[in-house]
VOZAKOL-697890 format. One record per residue: residue in one letter; x, y, z of N, C-alpha, C in turn. Coordinates in pm, 1 decimal, padded with zeros to 6 digits. Atoms other than C-alpha are relative to their C-alpha. Example, Ala and Ser with C-alpha at 12.3 -4.5 7.8 and 13.67 -1.06 7.14 Angstrom:
A, 00089.0, -00119.0, 00000.0, 01230.0, -00450.0, 00780.0, 00090.0, 00120.0, 00000.0;
S, -00082.0, -00119.0, -00006.0, 01367.0, -00106.0, 00714.0, -00077.0, 00109.0, 00073.0;
//
This chain:
M, -00103.4, -00048.5, -00087.2, -00268.6, -00370.7, 00800.7, -00048.0, 00131.6, 00058.7;
G, 00033.5, -00125.3, -00064.2, -00322.5, -00091.5, 01046.0, 00097.0, 00025.9, 00113.6;
T, -00089.0, -00038.0, -00109.3, -00129.5, 00096.0, 01309.9, -00083.5, 00070.2, 00106.1;
R, 00074.3, -00065.4, -00108.8, -00270.7, 00192.9, 01648.4, 00038.1, 00147.7, 00007.2;
H, -00019.5, -00145.4, -00003.9, -00310.1, 00565.2, 01703.8, 00127.9, 00041.5, 00072.3;
G, -00118.1, -00037.6, -00077.0, -00034.9, 00584.8, 01966.4, 00132.6, -00031.4, -00068.2;
W, -00122.8, 00039.9, 00069.9, 00218.0, 00426.5, 01728.5, 00010.5, 00060.6, -00139.0;
R, -00003.1, -00060.2, 00133.8, 00134.5, 00626.1, 01413.8, 00105.7, 00108.8, -00008.4;
R, -00097.1, -00106.2, 00032.3, 00376.7, 00869.7, 01249.5, 00140.8, -00033.2, 00051.3;
R, -00133.4, 00042.0, -00043.5, 00680.8, 00666.2, 01363.8, 00071.8, -00081.9, -00107.3;
G, -00062.1, 00073.3, 00109.1, 00748.1, 00490.2, 01034.1, -00016.8, -00150.9, 00005.6;
I, 00014.9, 00145.2, -00015.9, 00639.9, 00145.0, 01151.7, -00077.2, -00060.1, -00118.1;
G, 00079.0, 00050.8, 00113.5, 00373.2, 00095.3, 00884.2, 00079.8, 00002.4, -00128.9;
G, -00083.2, -00010.8, 00119.3, 00611.9, 00215.0, 00615.6, 00108.0, -00106.6, -00004.6;
E, -00103.2, 00104.2, -00006.2, 00883.3, -00025.0, 00730.7, -00059.3, -00136.8, -00031.6;
I, 00065.5, 00127.7, 00028.6, 00640.4, -00316.5, 00724.7, -00033.9, -00009.8, -00148.4;
A, 00034.5, -00000.4, 00141.9, 00515.9, -00217.9, 00378.9, 00124.3, -00020.8, -00086.2;
L, -00122.8, 00016.3, 00077.3, 00873.1, -00184.5, 00245.3, 00054.3, -00142.5, 00009.3;
H, -00045.4, 00138.5, -00016.4, 00962.2, -00525.9, 00387.5, -00082.4, -00093.8, -00088.2;
L, 00085.2, 00086.0, 00081.8, 00662.9, -00689.7, 00219.3, 00023.3, 00022.7, -00148.9;
I, -00028.8, -00030.9, 00140.5, 00735.4, -00510.9, -00110.0, 00132.1, -00063.0, -00042.2;
S, -00129.9, 00058.3, 00034.2, 01099.8, -00624.2, -00101.1, -00009.2, -00152.2, -00010.2;
R, 00019.3, 00145.5, 00009.6, 00990.0, -00984.0, -00037.9, -00069.7, -00037.3, -00130.1;
A, 00068.7, 00026.3, 00127.5, 00755.4, -00967.2, -00336.5, 00097.9, 00013.3, -00116.6;
K, -00101.0, -00017.5, 00104.8, 01037.9, -00832.6, -00555.1, 00096.6, -00117.3, -00003.0;
A, -00094.6, 00112.0, -00008.8, 01275.6, -01104.9, -00432.4, -00061.8, -00129.9, -00051.0;
A, 00069.6, 00119.2, 00048.1, 01013.3, -01365.9, -00520.0, -00028.5, 00006.5, -00149.8;
G, 00018.1, -00012.5, 00144.3, 01008.7, -01236.8, -00878.6, -00130.0, 00064.2, -00043.5;
Q, 00124.7, -00066.6, 00035.7, 00679.1, -01052.2, -00865.0, 00030.3, 00131.2, -00071.0;
R, -00019.1, -00125.4, 00072.3, 00642.9, -00758.2, -01101.6, -00099.6, 00107.1, 00041.3;
E, 00105.3, -00093.6, -00038.6, 00347.0, -00593.4, -00932.5, -00057.3, -00040.6, 00135.0;
C, 00070.9, 00022.3, -00126.5, 00179.2, -00558.5, -00591.4, -00129.3, 00078.2, -00005.7;
S, 00126.9, -00071.0, -00010.3, -00181.1, -00464.6, -00530.2, -00045.3, -00001.2, 00145.0;
V, 00053.9, -00008.7, -00134.3, -00349.9, -00352.9, -00212.7, -00141.6, 00057.1, -00010.5;
D, 00135.1, -00054.9, -00011.1, -00718.0, -00297.1, -00136.3, -00002.0, 00081.3, 00127.8;
S, -00015.8, -00093.8, -00110.4, -00725.1, 00006.3, 00086.9, -00129.3, 00074.9, 00028.6;
V, 00109.9, -00090.9, -00033.0, -00986.2, 00203.9, 00274.4, 00041.8, 00139.9, -00043.4;
P, -00036.1, -00133.9, 00047.4, -01001.2, 00562.8, 00148.2, 00089.1, 00078.5, 00096.6;
A, -00081.1, -00073.7, -00097.0, -00846.4, 00695.4, 00471.7, 00148.1, -00037.0, -00008.5;
A, -00139.4, 00044.6, 00009.2, -00526.2, 00497.2, 00399.5, 00061.8, 00026.5, -00136.5;
R, -00048.7, -00024.2, 00136.1, -00490.7, 00609.1, 00037.6, 00130.1, 00080.5, -00001.3;
A, -00121.4, -00083.7, -00002.3, -00230.6, 00876.4, 00118.8, 00121.4, -00080.4, 00045.1;
F, -00109.9, 00084.8, -00045.0, -00017.7, 00622.3, 00306.1, 00051.7, -00085.2, -00115.3;
W, -00042.5, 00088.7, 00107.5, -00014.3, 00380.2, 00011.9, 00059.8, 00078.2, -00115.8;
C, -00062.0, -00085.7, 00102.7, 00056.8, 00663.0, -00232.3, 00143.2, 00035.0, 00040.4;
S, -00135.4, -00033.2, -00046.8, 00358.2, 00754.4, -00017.0, 00095.2, -00118.4, -00014.5;
Q, -00082.0, 00119.4, 00020.9, 00480.8, 00396.2, -00066.4, 00020.5, -00028.7, -00148.5;
G, -00018.5, 00015.0, 00144.3, 00462.8, 00437.4, -00445.7, -00116.0, -00063.9, -00073.3;
F, 00115.1, 00062.6, 00064.4, 00124.9, 00277.8, -00512.7, -00080.9, 00104.4, -00075.5;
K, 00085.1, -00087.0, 00081.5, -00103.1, 00425.3, -00778.7, -00137.9, -00064.4, -00010.5;
R, 00137.5, 00050.0, 00014.6, -00478.0, 00394.1, -00812.6, -00035.0, -00003.4, -00148.3;
P, 00035.1, 00007.9, 00141.5, -00579.6, 00264.1, -01157.7, -00125.7, 00080.3, -00028.8;
S, 00115.5, -00083.6, 00034.2, -00822.4, 00495.6, -01333.0, -00121.8, -00083.9, -00037.5;
Y, 00111.0, 00083.9, 00043.5, -01033.5, 00203.9, -01457.6, -00075.3, -00064.2, 00116.3;
F, 00062.8, 00068.0, -00113.4, -01115.1, 00073.7, -01108.3, -00115.3, 00084.7, 00051.7;
P, 00115.5, -00078.3, -00045.2, -01466.4, 00178.6, -01005.3, 00013.4, 00043.9, 00146.2;
R, -00006.0, -00052.4, -00136.5, -01519.9, 00374.8, -00686.2, -00088.5, -00083.3, 00091.8;
Y, 00068.8, 00076.8, -00103.1, -01612.0, 00147.4, -00399.3, 00051.9, 00047.4, 00133.8;
E, -00048.7, -00034.8, -00133.5, -01558.8, 00165.7, -00027.7, 00149.5, -00029.7, 00011.1;
L, -00142.3, 00031.4, 00003.2, -01222.5, -00005.4, -00081.4, 00057.9, 00048.2, -00132.0;
S, -00067.3, -00048.2, 00119.4, -00974.7, 00135.1, -00330.3, 00115.4, -00093.8, -00032.9;
R, -00113.5, 00081.5, 00042.4, -00741.1, -00089.7, -00528.2, 00111.3, 00091.5, -00046.7;
M, -00118.3, -00076.9, 00039.2, -00391.8, 00053.3, -00563.7, 00107.6, -00098.4, -00039.7;
T, -00099.1, 00091.6, 00055.0, -00102.9, -00099.3, -00756.7, 00137.4, 00064.9, -00003.1;
L, -00139.5, -00041.8, 00008.2, 00276.6, -00073.8, -00744.6, 00066.7, -00092.2, -00099.9;
K, -00071.5, 00079.7, 00100.9, 00467.1, -00189.6, -01054.4, 00148.4, 00015.1, 00022.1;
F, -00145.0, -00001.9, -00022.9, 00833.0, -00283.9, -01016.9, 00072.8, 00019.5, -00130.0;
//
């Protein structure tokens, strides 16, 4: 998922993320994971995701949200 520069900082990405998280919860999921580029880490942290300490450092970062 990405947002074009002209549309950033308007809450669109956050709304999409919240919608997908709510659908996962409604489906009975207890956890969501996302593989993120390092530049998007702050965004996913703002959505409640945490980066597991055991995950090695690669170009993509796995982040998890537990319900």
